[in-house]
C-alpha angles and dihedrals in degrees: 000000000000124000123209115247114248110245117234112251113263114255115233113244086234092058100040084104108041119236117262120263111272094253091050091047091050091051092049095048092044089053091049091057089051089061103035142053125184129232095250093053092047091049092049092050093048094048096048120097113266135017114336089212095239143063118239112221126198107206098188131108124279091254090054092046090052091050089058142319141171112275110253095020120135114236114224118147112220094245090058097049096095093054102033109029095090092054093050106032137053113222090217091063119073117239126218113201130204138176133173103310148287092317092058127074095194093109089051091051090047091049090051092050091050094046090051088055091052102263125139105237145179131182122234107231114227095022124210091330093064092040088062095037091054089056101251121150117260137183129235131180085269097051141271124337138177131190131199114270115264106242089220092061107031139020111267098208103031138072093235141359094253094236 
């Protein structure tokens, strides 16, 4: 009598590479927060009374800036950072960079350029796209605008997402 071999259980595509040990995961995620800020946290800091403790920097072109930017942001295209950063930014104040959105690495390039010049820097995840999609006010060359929050990016009936 022959018995059928028991097939090995299928490994989930998610678990083909095992998760990191908890201590390694904690170190990785802590490090991620050192380098990134999200749109909601930036908006909350900018809207609170007093100094937010950082400068928000839009690293896009002038045409992009005119199309729309975060109120209060400093405009400094990435290519101009080496020659103009010292005139516009104080090295004792952290800088948060942003560009168009998740599909653009302009904020990352700007953050790198600033870090290489000795600035403390973070990147705003989501960029201008998510600023607008989450329903925050923005400025264009024509004035201030605000759109309804996209329900896929921000809670519609709450102040914040609770994360």
